[in-house]
C-alpha positions, -999 to 999 in steps of 0.1 A, spaced: 696 479 543 716 460 568 735 429 555 761 407 572 770 378 548 759 371 513 742 337 512 733 318 479 706 292 483 693 269 456 659 254 457 648 283 479 612 286 470 598 260 495 606 234 521 640 232 537 654 257 512 628 283 521 633 278 558 671 281 554 665 314 536 642 326 563 667 317 591 696 335 573 673 365 567 666 367 605 703 372 609 703 401 585 722 383 557 719 393 521 702 365 501 706 352 466 677 329 460 676 304 432 645 285 419 626 277 388 595 294 402 596 331 395 563 339 412 573 322 444 607 339 444 592 373 439 567 367 467 595 357 490 617 386 480 589 411 488 581 395 521 617 392 533 626 428 523 596 441 542 600 419 572 638 418 577 650 449 558 676 430 539 688 428 503 672 398 484 684 390 449 664 364 430 676 344 400 651 322 381 670 292 368 665 255 362 696 240 376 691 207 358 701 225 326 738 222 315 748 258 316 727 270 346 754 269 372 779 288 351 753 314 342 746 321 378 783 324 387 789 347 357 760 369 365 771 374 401 807 380 390 796 406 365 777 423 393 807 422 417 788 401 442 808 379 465 792 348 479 802 341 515 780 311 521 768 286 494 738 264 502 733 236 477 697 225 486 680 219 453 671 183 446 644 160 434 634 124 439 612 97 422 597 64 432 596 31 413 617 3 399 647 17 380 641 -5 350 607 11 345 618 47 349 619 73 322 656 81 317 648 117 310 635 119 346 666 101 358 689 124 339 671 154 353 676 140 388 713 134 383 718 168 368 700 186 397 711 164 426 747 159 416 760 178 386 747 213 395 758 209 431 793 198 421 796 226 395 784 254 418 808 242 445 836 241 419 828 276 407 825 294 441 850 274 461 883 288 446 872 323 455 865 313 490 899 296 493 916 327 479 898 348 506 905 322 533 869 325 542 837 308 532 812 281 541 793 255 520 762 236 531 753 206 509 719 191 517 722 153 515 698 130 533 696 100 556 693 82 523 730 87 519 738 59 544 720 30 527 711 17 492 674 25 484 653 1 464 624 19 447 644 51 448 678 38 436 690 69 418 679 93 445 695 74 473 727 70 453 727 107 445 725 116 482 754 91 490 774 111 464 766 144 481 777 131 515 809 115 502 818 144 481 812 169 509 833 149 534 862 145 510 865 182 501 859 192 537 891 172 545 909 188 516 900 223 529 913 219 564 935 249 573 921 270 544 895 289 564 867 273 543 844 246 557 819 222 540 790 206 558 767 178 546 733 181 561 715 147 563 679 151 573 655 122 576 618 124 566 609 161 566 577 180 560 583 197 526 573 197 490 594 165 485 566 142 496 542 157 471 567 154 443 572 117 448 536 110 456 542 102 493 520 129 510 493 104 520 515 76 532 516 61 568 547 82 577 531 114 566 497 107 582 513 96 615 531 129 617 565 113 621 584 138 599 605 167 612 595 202 603 616 220 576 621 249 601 637 227 627 659 210 601 670 244 587 679 258 622 699 226 629 717 228 596 727 265 601 740 257 635 761 228 622 774 250 594 784 277 618 802 251 639 820 237 608 807 202 613 814 179 583 783 157 586 751 169 605 722 146 612 692 162 628 674 143 655 685 116 680 666 88 661 682 97 628 716 98 644 710 64 660 698 49 627 729 63 609 751 45 635 731 13 633 736 10 595 772 3 602 763 -29 620 745 -46 591 760 -61 559 750 -43 527 725 -69 515 707 -68 548 705 -30 548 691 -31 513 664 -56 523 654 -36 553 651 -4 533 630 -22 507 606 -34 533 604 1 549 598 16 515 570 -8 507 553 -2 541 556 35 538 541 35 503 510 18 514 486 48 514 459 53 540 426 58 523 
């Protein structure tokens, strides 16, 4: 088998994670794919090995569990596998007023979107710095730029991912290691189904980017060492525009957009 770099991708069984895996596979990289779904991972493993003639390692793990990140790191260490590129893609969202939400779901979201991402970065980063070589791609969102009524915890978690990534990217200057925060807007993926938004106006009007395009953009930004990468001219413009409005105005605008988007077309 022919392998270039070893790439670890979380949330790799579908959506942006799957397309990122596929793009890295095209370039003959060895893949370590993480997901809770064993049957999807095994299917992807078989397909990629046959199509790209690469090494594909799968690890079935629920990253919202406290010891999951450490278990992944220890398993790879025990197998003498060096991770050259870490992609923290796994994440989950929810919709509704925060005061009505089940805190078990909130805790699950925080553990997956923030804690596991931070811990995996902390575990693999020192090895990268020691080698003076490595790249990390943290998948944030356009949600990182504004507060998000109806999805308060999700938006806040993505703001954390963006801020955290930018901060450590600055700390790592001159080390040979780069960190990129990928901030896609609405994207065709399993996320809409998970939060019950697959039949909304935005989905029906086909105004979402494809996961494949987002993945290609993200990998290019990672290779270029960009700190924040926003796919699409409209998204980039919106990110700039958010700087022009006071916080309370941005929050009201997002709430109206959320309410309009959640009106399902029957």
